[in-house]
C-alpha positions as a Markdown table, in Angstrom:
| # | Residue | x | y | z |
|---|---|---|---|---|
| 1 | Unk | 152.4 | 127.6 | -147.1 |
| 2 | Unk | 154.5 | 124.9 | -149.0 |
| 3 | Unk | 152.3 | 122.2 | -151.1 |
| 4 | Unk | 152.6 | 118.9 | -149.8 |
| 5 | Unk | 154.6 | 116.4 | -151.8 |
| 6 | Unk | 153.6 | 113.1 | -153.1 |
| 7 | Unk | 155.2 | 110.0 | -151.7 |
| 8 | Unk | 157.1 | 107.6 | -153.9 |
| 9 | Unk | 154.7 | 105.4 | -155.9 |
| 10 | Unk | 154.4 | 104.3 | -159.8 |
| 11 | Unk | 152.6 | 107.5 | -160.4 |
| 12 | Unk | 155.4 | 109.6 | -158.7 |
| 13 | Unk | 158.5 | 107.9 | -159.3 |
| 14 | Unk | 162.0 | 108.9 | -158.4 |
| 15 | Unk | 163.7 | 110.7 | -161.0 |
| 16 | Unk | 167.4 | 110.0 | -161.4 |
| 17 | Unk | 169.5 | 112.7 | -163.5 |
| 18 | Unk | 172.7 | 112.0 | -165.3 |
| 19 | Unk | 174.3 | 114.2 | -167.8 |
| 20 | Unk | 178.0 | 113.5 | -167.7 |
| 21 | Unk | 180.5 | 110.5 | -167.6 |
| 22 | Unk | 181.1 | 110.7 | -163.9 |
| 23 | Unk | 177.3 | 111.3 | -163.0 |
| 24 | Unk | 176.5 | 107.8 | -164.8 |
| 25 | Unk | 179.3 | 105.6 | -163.0 |
| 26 | Unk | 178.3 | 106.9 | -159.6 |
| 27 | Unk | 174.6 | 106.7 | -160.2 |
| 28 | Unk | 174.6 | 103.4 | -161.8 |
| 29 | Unk | 175.0 | 101.5 | -158.4 |
| 30 | Unk | 172.0 | 103.6 | -157.1 |
| 31 | Unk | 169.6 | 102.9 | -160.1 |
| 32 | Unk | 170.6 | 99.1 | -159.8 |
| 33 | Unk | 169.6 | 99.4 | -156.0 |
| 34 | Unk | 166.6 | 100.9 | -156.6 |
| 35 | Unk | 165.4 | 98.3 | -159.0 |
| 36 | Unk | 166.6 | 95.6 | -156.7 |
| 37 | Unk | 164.4 | 97.1 | -154.1 |
| 38 | Unk | 161.4 | 97.7 | -156.3 |
| 39 | Unk | 161.2 | 101.5 | -156.0 |
| 40 | Unk | 159.6 | 103.2 | -159.0 |
| 41 | Unk | 162.1 | 105.4 | -160.7 |
| 42 | Unk | 163.1 | 106.7 | -164.0 |
| 43 | Unk | 166.5 | 107.5 | -165.6 |
| 44 | Unk | 166.8 | 110.8 | -167.3 |
| 45 | Unk | 169.7 | 112.1 | -169.4 |
| 46 | Unk | 170.5 | 115.4 | -170.4 |
| 47 | Unk | 173.1 | 114.6 | -172.7 |
| 48 | Unk | 176.0 | 117.3 | -171.1 |
| 49 | Unk | 178.4 | 114.8 | -172.3 |
| 50 | Unk | 177.0 | 113.0 | -175.3 |
| 51 | Unk | 179.7 | 110.7 | -176.7 |
| 52 | Unk | 180.9 | 110.2 | -173.3 |
| 53 | Unk | 178.0 | 108.9 | -171.6 |
| 54 | Unk | 176.7 | 106.3 | -173.9 |
| 55 | Unk | 179.4 | 104.0 | -173.6 |
| 56 | Unk | 179.1 | 104.1 | -169.9 |
| 57 | Unk | 175.5 | 103.4 | -169.9 |
| 58 | Unk | 176.1 | 100.3 | -172.1 |
| 59 | Unk | 178.8 | 99.3 | -169.6 |
| 60 | Unk | 176.3 | 99.1 | -166.9 |
| 61 | Unk | 173.2 | 97.6 | -169.2 |
| 62 | Unk | 171.3 | 101.2 | -168.4 |
| 63 | Unk | 169.1 | 102.6 | -171.1 |
| 64 | Unk | 167.4 | 106.4 | -170.1 |
| 65 | Unk | 164.1 | 106.7 | -170.1 |
| 66 | Unk | 164.1 | 109.9 | -171.5 |
| 67 | Unk | 167.1 | 111.7 | -173.2 |
| 68 | Unk | 167.2 | 115.7 | -173.7 |
| 69 | Unk | 170.5 | 115.6 | -176.0 |
| 70 | Unk | 171.0 | 119.2 | -175.0 |
| 71 | Unk | 174.8 | 119.7 | -175.9 |
| 72 | Unk | 176.1 | 121.4 | -178.5 |
| 73 | Unk | 179.7 | 122.1 | -179.8 |
| 74 | Unk | 181.5 | 124.9 | -178.2 |
| 75 | Unk | 178.4 | 125.4 | -176.0 |
| 76 | Unk | 178.7 | 128.5 | -173.5 |
| 77 | Unk | 177.7 | 127.6 | -169.9 |
| 78 | Unk | 174.8 | 130.1 | -169.8 |
| 79 | Unk | 173.4 | 128.4 | -173.2 |
| 80 | Unk | 173.6 | 124.9 | -171.5 |
| 81 | Unk | 172.1 | 126.3 | -168.3 |
| 82 | Unk | 169.1 | 127.8 | -170.0 |
| 83 | Unk | 168.5 | 124.6 | -172.3 |
| 84 | Unk | 169.1 | 122.3 | -169.1 |
| 85 | Unk | 166.7 | 124.3 | -167.1 |
| 86 | Unk | 163.9 | 124.4 | -169.9 |
| 87 | Unk | 164.4 | 120.8 | -170.6 |
| 88 | Unk | 164.4 | 119.2 | -167.1 |
| 89 | Unk | 161.1 | 121.6 | -166.3 |
| 90 | Unk | 159.3 | 119.9 | -169.1 |
| 91 | Unk | 160.4 | 116.6 | -168.1 |
| 92 | Unk | 159.3 | 117.1 | -164.4 |
| 93 | Unk | 156.0 | 118.6 | -165.6 |
| 94 | Unk | 155.5 | 115.4 | -167.6 |
| 95 | Unk | 156.4 | 112.8 | -165.0 |
| 96 | Unk | 155.4 | 114.5 | -161.9 |
| 97 | Unk | 158.4 | 112.9 | -159.8 |
| 98 | Unk | 158.3 | 112.5 | -156.0 |
| 99 | Unk | 161.9 | 112.9 | -155.8 |
| 100 | Unk | 164.9 | 113.9 | -158.0 |
| 101 | Unk | 168.1 | 112.6 | -157.6 |
| 102 | Unk | 171.3 | 114.2 | -158.7 |
| 103 | Unk | 175.0 | 113.5 | -158.2 |
| 104 | Unk | 178.1 | 115.7 | -158.0 |
| 105 | Unk | 178.5 | 119.4 | -159.1 |
| 106 | Unk | 177.9 | 119.5 | -162.6 |
| 107 | Unk | 175.7 | 122.0 | -164.5 |
| 108 | Unk | 173.2 | 119.1 | -165.0 |
| 109 | Unk | 173.2 | 118.5 | -161.2 |
| 110 | Unk | 172.5 | 122.3 | -160.5 |
| 111 | Unk | 169.9 | 123.2 | -163.2 |
| 112 | Unk | 168.2 | 119.9 | -162.5 |
| 113 | Unk | 167.9 | 120.7 | -159.0 |
| 114 | Unk | 166.8 | 124.3 | -159.8 |
| 115 | Unk | 164.0 | 123.2 | -161.8 |
| 116 | Unk | 162.6 | 120.8 | -159.3 |
| 117 | Unk | 162.8 | 123.7 | -156.5 |
| 118 | Unk | 160.8 | 125.9 | -158.8 |
| 119 | Unk | 158.2 | 123.0 | -158.9 |
| 120 | Unk | 158.7 | 122.2 | -155.2 |
| 121 | Unk | 159.9 | 118.7 | -155.9 |
| 122 | Unk | 162.4 | 117.1 | -153.4 |
| 123 | Unk | 166.1 | 117.0 | -154.3 |
| 124 | Unk | 168.4 | 114.4 | -152.9 |
| 125 | Unk | 171.9 | 115.3 | -153.8 |
| 126 | Unk | 174.4 | 112.2 | -153.8 |
| 127 | Unk | 178.0 | 113.3 | -153.1 |
| 128 | Unk | 176.9 | 116.4 | -151.2 |
| 129 | Unk | 179.2 | 118.6 | -149.2 |
| 130 | Unk | 182.4 | 118.6 | -151.0 |
| 131 | Unk | 183.9 | 122.2 | -150.9 |
| 132 | Unk | 187.3 | 123.7 | -151.7 |
| 133 | Unk | 185.9 | 127.2 | -150.4 |
| 134 | Unk | 187.5 | 128.8 | -153.5 |
| 135 | Unk | 184.3 | 130.0 | -155.4 |
| 136 | Unk | 185.7 | 129.8 | -158.9 |
| 137 | Unk | 188.1 | 126.8 | -158.3 |
| 138 | Unk | 186.9 | 124.2 | -159.8 |
| 139 | Unk | 184.9 | 126.3 | -162.0 |
| 140 | Unk | 181.9 | 126.3 | -162.2 |
| 141 | Unk | 181.8 | 123.3 | -159.9 |
| 142 | Unk | 182.4 | 124.9 | -156.5 |
| 143 | Unk | 179.4 | 127.4 | -156.9 |
| 144 | Unk | 177.2 | 124.5 | -158.1 |
| 145 | Unk | 178.0 | 122.9 | -155.0 |
| 146 | Unk | 177.3 | 125.5 | -152.7 |
| 147 | Unk | 173.5 | 126.1 | -154.6 |
| 148 | Unk | 173.1 | 122.5 | -154.0 |
| 149 | Unk | 173.6 | 123.1 | -150.3 |
| 150 | Unk | 170.6 | 125.4 | -150.3 |
| 151 | Unk | 168.4 | 123.7 | -152.8 |
| 152 | Unk | 168.6 | 120.1 | -151.7 |
| 153 | Unk | 166.3 | 118.5 | -149.3 |
| 154 | Unk | 168.5 | 115.6 | -148.5 |
| 155 | Unk | 172.1 | 115.6 | -148.5 |
| 156 | Unk | 173.8 | 112.4 | -149.2 |
| 157 | Unk | 177.5 | 112.9 | -148.0 |
| 158 | Unk | 180.5 | 110.6 | -148.9 |
| 159 | Unk | 182.7 | 111.5 | -146.1 |
| 160 | Unk | 182.6 | 113.1 | -142.3 |
| 161 | Unk | 184.5 | 116.0 | -143.8 |
| 162 | Unk | 181.6 | 116.7 | -146.4 |
| 163 | Unk | 179.0 | 116.3 | -143.3 |
| 164 | Unk | 180.9 | 119.1 | -141.5 |
| 165 | Unk | 181.0 | 121.2 | -144.6 |
| 166 | Unk | 177.3 | 121.1 | -144.7 |
| 167 | Unk | 176.6 | 121.9 | -141.3 |
| 168 | Unk | 179.1 | 124.7 | -141.6 |
| 169 | Unk | 176.6 | 126.0 | -144.4 |
| 170 | Unk | 173.7 | 125.6 | -142.0 |
| 171 | Unk | 171.9 | 122.6 | -143.2 |
| 172 | Unk | 170.1 | 120.8 | -140.5 |
| 173 | Unk | 171.3 | 117.5 | -139.1 |
| 174 | Unk | 168.3 | 115.4 | -140.0 |
| 175 | Unk | 168.8 | 116.3 | -143.7 |
| 176 | Unk | 172.3 | 114.8 | -143.8 |
| 177 | Unk | 173.2 | 111.3 | -144.1 |
| 178 | Unk | 176.9 | 110.0 | -144.2 |
| 179 | Unk | 176.8 | 107.0 | -146.9 |
| 180 | Unk | 180.1 | 106.9 | -148.4 |
| 181 | Unk | 181.1 | 107.5 | -152.1 |
| 182 | Unk | 179.1 | 105.3 | -154.6 |
| 183 | Unk | 182.0 | 105.4 | -157.3 |
| 184 | Unk | 183.7 | 102.8 | -154.8 |
| 185 | Unk | 180.7 | 100.4 | -155.4 |
| 186 | Unk | 180.8 | 101.0 | -159.3 |
| 187 | Unk | 184.7 | 100.4 | -158.9 |
| 188 | Unk | 184.7 | 97.3 | -157.2 |
| 189 | Unk | 182.2 | 95.6 | -159.4 |
| 190 | Unk | 184.1 | 96.7 | -162.4 |
| 191 | Unk | 187.4 | 95.7 | -161.0 |
| 192 | Unk | 186.2 | 92.1 | -160.5 |
| 193 | Unk | 185.2 | 91.9 | -164.2 |
| 194 | Unk | 188.5 | 93.2 | -165.8 |
| 195 | Unk | 191.5 | 93.0 | -163.4 |
| 196 | Unk | 192.9 | 89.6 | -165.2 |
| 197 | Unk | 192.0 | 90.0 | -168.5 |
| 198 | Unk | 194.3 | 91.2 | -171.7 |
| 199 | Unk | 194.6 | 94.8 | -172.4 |
| 200 | Unk | 194.0 | 93.9 | -175.9 |
| 201 | Unk | 190.3 | 92.6 | -175.3 |
| 202 | Unk | 189.5 | 96.0 | -174.2 |
| 203 | Unk | 191.1 | 97.6 | -177.5 |
| 204 | Unk | 193.9 | 98.7 | -175.4 |
| 205 | Unk | 197.6 | 99.2 | -176.6 |
| 206 | Unk | 200.0 | 96.8 | -175.4 |
| 207 | Unk | 202.5 | 98.3 | -172.6 |
| 208 | Unk | 206.1 | 97.9 | -173.8 |
| 209 | Unk | 207.7 | 99.7 | -171.0 |
| 210 | Unk | 207.7 | 98.9 | -167.3 |
| 211 | Unk | 205.8 | 102.1 | -165.7 |
| 212 | Unk | 202.7 | 103.3 | -167.0 |
| 213 | Unk | 201.8 | 107.1 | -166.3 |
| 214 | Unk | 198.2 | 107.1 | -166.8 |
| 215 | Unk | 196.9 | 110.7 | -167.5 |
| 216 | Unk | 193.4 | 112.2 | -167.3 |
| 217 | Unk | 192.7 | 116.0 | -167.8 |
| 218 | Unk | 189.4 | 117.9 | -168.6 |
| 219 | Unk | 189.0 | 120.8 | -166.1 |
| 220 | Unk | 187.7 | 124.0 | -167.4 |
| 221 | Unk | 190.0 | 126.1 | -165.2 |
| 222 | Unk | 193.1 | 124.3 | -166.6 |
| 223 | Unk | 192.4 | 125.5 | -170.0 |
| 224 | Unk | 195.1 | 127.6 | -171.4 |
| 225 | Unk | 198.0 | 128.2 | -168.9 |
| 226 | Unk | 196.9 | 125.2 | -166.7 |
| 227 | Unk | 197.2 | 122.7 | -169.4 |
| 228 | Unk | 200.2 | 124.3 | -171.0 |
| 229 | Unk | 202.1 | 123.7 | -167.9 |
| 230 | Unk | 200.5 | 120.3 | -167.3 |
| 231 | Unk | 201.6 | 119.0 | -170.6 |
| 232 | Unk | 204.9 | 120.5 | -170.9 |
| 233 | Unk | 205.7 | 118.9 | -167.6 |
| 234 | Unk | 204.4 | 115.4 | -168.8 |
| 235 | Unk | 206.7 | 115.9 | -172.0 |
| 236 | Unk | 209.8 | 116.2 | -169.2 |
| 237 | Unk | 208.6 | 113.1 | -167.8 |
| 238 | Unk | 208.6 | 111.3 | -171.0 |
| 239 | Unk | 212.2 | 112.5 | -171.7 |
| 240 | Unk | 213.7 | 112.3 | -168.6 |
| 241 | Unk | 211.8 | 109.5 | -167.0 |
| 242 | Unk | 214.0 | 106.8 | -168.6 |
| 243 | Unk | 213.0 | 104.1 | -171.3 |
| 244 | Unk | 210.6 | 102.2 | -168.9 |
| 245 | Unk | 208.1 | 104.8 | -168.7 |
| 246 | Unk | 205.3 | 105.2 | -171.0 |
| 247 | Unk | 202.6 | 108.0 | -170.7 |
| 248 | Unk | 199.0 | 107.1 | -172.0 |
| 249 | Unk | 196.5 | 110.1 | -172.1 |
| 250 | Unk | 192.8 | 109.1 | -173.1 |
| 251 | Unk | 192.2 | 112.9 | -174.5 |
| 252 | Unk | 189.0 | 114.5 | -173.1 |
| 253 | Unk | 186.7 | 115.3 | -176.2 |
| 254 | Unk | 186.6 | 118.9 | -175.3 |
| 255 | Unk | 187.9 | 120.6 | -178.5 |
| 256 | Unk | 190.3 | 123.1 | -176.7 |
| 257 | Unk | 191.7 | 120.4 | -174.6 |
| 258 | Unk | 192.6 | 117.9 | -177.8 |
| 259 | Unk | 194.2 | 121.0 | -179.4 |
| 260 | Unk | 196.4 | 121.6 | -176.4 |
| 261 | Unk | 197.1 | 118.2 | -176.0 |
| 262 | Unk | 198.2 | 117.5 | -179.6 |
| 263 | Unk | 200.3 | 121.0 | -179.9 |
| 264 | Unk | 202.3 | 119.8 | -176.7 |
| 265 | Unk | 202.3 | 116.1 | -176.6 |
| 266 | Unk | 201.5 | 114.9 | -179.9 |
| 267 | Unk | 205.4 | 114.5 | -180.7 |
| 268 | Unk | 206.6 | 113.6 | -177.6 |
| 269 | Unk | 208.5 | 110.6 | -176.9 |
| 270 | Unk | 207.1 | 107.8 | -175.2 |
| 271 | Unk | 203.6 | 109.5 | -174.9 |
| 272 | Unk | 200.4 | 108.2 | -176.5 |
| 273 | Unk | 197.3 | 110.1 | -176.9 |
| 274 | Unk | 194.5 | 107.7 | -177.3 |
| 275 | Unk | 190.7 | 108.4 | -177.7 |
| 276 | Unk | 188.5 | 108.5 | -174.4 |
| 277 | Unk | 187.7 | 104.9 | -173.2 |
| 278 | Unk | 184.5 | 103.4 | -171.7 |
| 279 | Unk | 184.4 | 102.5 | -168.1 |
| 280 | Unk | 185.7 | 98.9 | -168.2 |
| 281 | Unk | 188.7 | 99.8 | -170.5 |
| 282 | Unk | 189.8 | 102.4 | -168.1 |
| 283 | Unk | 189.4 | 100.7 | -165.3 |
| 284 | Unk | 191.4 | 98.1 | -166.7 |
| 285 | Unk | 194.1 | 100.6 | -167.6 |
| 286 | Unk | 194.0 | 102.0 | -164.2 |
| 287 | Unk | 194.9 | 98.6 | -162.8 |
| 288 | Unk | 197.9 | 98.6 | -165.1 |
| 289 | Unk | 198.9 | 102.1 | -164.0 |
| 290 | Unk | 202.1 | 102.7 | -161.6 |
| 291 | Unk | 201.3 | 106.4 | -161.4 |
| 292 | Unk | 198.1 | 108.3 | -162.1 |
| 293 | Unk | 198.0 | 112.3 | -163.2 |
| 294 | Unk | 194.6 | 113.7 | -162.8 |
| 295 | Unk | 192.4 | 116.6 | -162.4 |
| 296 | Unk | 189.6 | 114.4 | -162.0 |
| 297 | Unk | 187.5 | 114.0 | -158.5 |
| 298 | Unk | 186.5 | 110.8 | -159.3 |
| 299 | Unk | 189.6 | 109.3 | -160.5 |
| 300 | Unk | 191.2 | 110.5 | -157.1 |
| 301 | Unk | 188.6 | 108.4 | -155.4 |
| 302 | Unk | 189.3 | 105.5 | -157.4 |
| 303 | Unk | 192.9 | 105.5 | -157.3 |
| 304 | Unk | 192.9 | 106.0 | -153.8 |
| 305 | Unk | 190.8 | 102.7 | -153.5 |
| 306 | Unk | 193.2 | 100.9 | -155.6 |
| 307 | Unk | 196.3 | 102.1 | -154.0 |
| 308 | Unk | 197.5 | 104.0 | -157.0 |
| 309 | Unk | 199.8 | 106.9 | -156.1 |
| 310 | Unk | 198.0 | 109.9 | -157.9 |
| 311 | Unk | 199.2 | 113.4 | -158.6 |
| 312 | Unk | 196.2 | 116.0 | -158.8 |
| 313 | Unk | 197.1 | 118.4 | -161.4 |
| 314 | Unk | 194.7 | 121.5 | -159.6 |
| 315 | Unk | 195.4 | 124.2 | -157.4 |
| 316 | Unk | 192.8 | 123.1 | -155.0 |
| 317 | Unk | 191.2 | 119.9 | -154.1 |
| 318 | Unk | 187.8 | 119.0 | -152.0 |
| 319 | Unk | 189.2 | 115.5 | -152.1 |
| 320 | Unk | 191.7 | 116.0 | -148.9 |
| 321 | Unk | 191.0 | 112.6 | -147.5 |
| 322 | Unk | 193.2 | 111.3 | -150.3 |
| 323 | Unk | 196.0 | 113.7 | -149.4 |
| 324 | Unk | 195.6 | 112.8 | -145.8 |
| 325 | Unk | 195.8 | 108.8 | -146.5 |
| 326 | Unk | 198.9 | 109.6 | -148.4 |
| 327 | Unk | 197.8 | 108.0 | -151.7 |
| 328 | Unk | 197.5 | 111.5 | -153.4 |
| 329 | Unk | 199.5 | 114.6 | -153.4 |
| 330 | Unk | 198.3 | 118.0 | -155.0 |
| 331 | Unk | 200.9 | 119.3 | -157.3 |
| 332 | Unk | 199.1 | 122.1 | -159.0 |
| 333 | Unk | 199.6 | 123.1 | -162.8 |
| 334 | Unk | 203.2 | 124.4 | -163.1 |
| 335 | Unk | 205.6 | 122.6 | -165.4 |
| 336 | Unk | 208.2 | 122.4 | -163.0 |
| 337 | Unk | 206.2 | 121.0 | -160.1 |
| 338 | Unk | 204.0 | 118.3 | -162.3 |
| 339 | Unk | 207.3 | 117.0 | -163.8 |
| 340 | Unk | 209.3 | 117.0 | -160.3 |
| 341 | Unk | 206.5 | 114.9 | -158.7 |
| 342 | Unk | 206.3 | 112.3 | -161.4 |
| 343 | Unk | 209.9 | 111.8 | -161.5 |
| 344 | Unk | 210.3 | 111.7 | -157.7 |
| 345 | Unk | 207.8 | 108.9 | -157.4 |
| 346 | Unk | 209.5 | 107.2 | -160.4 |
| 347 | Unk | 212.8 | 107.2 | -158.8 |
| 348 | Unk | 212.4 | 106.9 | -155.3 |
| 349 | Unk | 211.1 | 103.4 | -154.2 |
| 350 | Unk | 210.7 | 104.0 | -150.7 |
| 351 | Unk | 208.7 | 107.0 | -151.5 |
| 352 | Unk | 206.6 | 105.0 | -153.9 |
| 353 | Unk | 205.9 | 102.1 | -151.6 |
| 354 | Unk | 204.7 | 104.2 | -148.8 |
| 355 | Unk | 202.3 | 106.0 | -151.3 |
| 356 | Unk | 201.2 | 103.0 | -153.0 |
| 357 | Unk | 198.6 | 101.4 | -150.0 |
| 358 | Unk | 195.0 | 101.3 | -151.0 |
| 359 | Unk | 192.7 | 103.6 | -148.8 |
| 360 | Unk | 188.8 | 103.1 | -148.1 |
| 361 | Unk | 188.6 | 106.9 | -147.2 |
| 362 | Unk | 185.7 | 107.2 | -149.8 |
| 363 | Unk | 183.7 | 104.2 | -148.8 |
| 364 | Unk | 183.3 | 100.6 | -148.7 |
| 365 | Unk | 181.7 | 99.5 | -151.8 |
| 366 | Unk | 178.0 | 99.7 | -150.1 |
| 367 | Unk | 177.2 | 103.2 | -150.6 |
| 368 | Unk | 174.3 | 102.7 | -153.1 |
| 369 | Unk | 172.5 | 100.8 | -150.4 |
| 370 | Unk | 172.9 | 103.6 | -147.8 |
| 371 | Unk | 171.6 | 105.7 | -150.2 |
| 372 | Unk | 168.4 | 104.2 | -151.3 |
| 373 | Unk | 167.8 | 103.6 | -147.6 |
| 374 | Unk | 168.0 | 107.0 | -146.5 |
| 375 | Unk | 166.1 | 108.2 | -149.6 |
| 376 | Unk | 163.1 | 106.0 | -148.5 |
| 377 | Unk | 163.2 | 106.8 | -145.2 |
| 378 | Unk | 163.3 | 110.6 | -145.8 |
| 379 | Unk | 160.5 | 109.9 | -148.1 |
| 380 | Unk | 158.2 | 108.1 | -145.3 |
| 381 | Unk | 159.3 | 111.1 | -143.0 |
| 382 | Unk | 158.6 | 113.8 | -145.4 |
| 383 | Unk | 161.7 | 115.6 | -145.4 |
| 384 | Unk | 161.3 | 119.0 | -147.2 |
């Protein structure tokens, strides 16, 4: 017989786990909503993206109650997973939470949920139900999502398609809540603060040309041949796009990504490789972008909300809503395809105008309130 689970209380708070930059951005509005509603909670950091999450935490005025600081240079997935499982388990033993809240599909998410399952603690999964149905693309995120489909007790889905994916996996309807994506909550609040401020206020370079192509890239499955094609394609854009085109890439801290970026784009004309940005600076740069080229899921969602035409440098996408809305296009990672897609948007004004339309496909900015309401309702009704 499954042991009874404690309800949310000061003795048994909600444990909110973050480990990467996207998790902090997307869970910050949830933490604020928990605080606003007086729900006992603890913010716990695994430190999976050590240098990247500290500025984001500061941007949202958040300080973790515990920080495991588990990341090591060039750490393997197995090494990280083992460290996370042991570290999170020790925290769960200490805190005795009523719920564990996780977001997305990272190794932090999978291991925190697994540790909670081992201790029979209820798990709420924010941004549940995303699927490509290709088990190793993205890698390892697609497998992590599938595991969460079985491990989580409450599935907080961002879109109707995500709800359908969960139902297809066999998740009971009373465990699924359609809430939207909390990244839109975070984005709306940040845009209000930064939109009209000079780029220099954020330490950003002034734009000397008319059209900014903003690039992000970090996906593990793109290492090697994938980034070779992406970066060579961007180099062609810089050479062939005209004098008004400027490419800016805040390069991810992954040493392998940085080596490839420097080797293939370091000497390219009209390309600036800069250090990773904190969230306010990145949002400000997004508002100045003409086109975004990215392999990031969160950036696809943010760009869709802002109405910035986006080219997705991946072979698959679990965010088909952006494609259906017309604001995003899946272009793959081949040099020719990447260059052609960017140049087409730069040269075809009618195409660009059709694509540059804001979409609310990922949320209306009120998702965090729905997340907390669903969590409290599930707690009262003892879901799990």
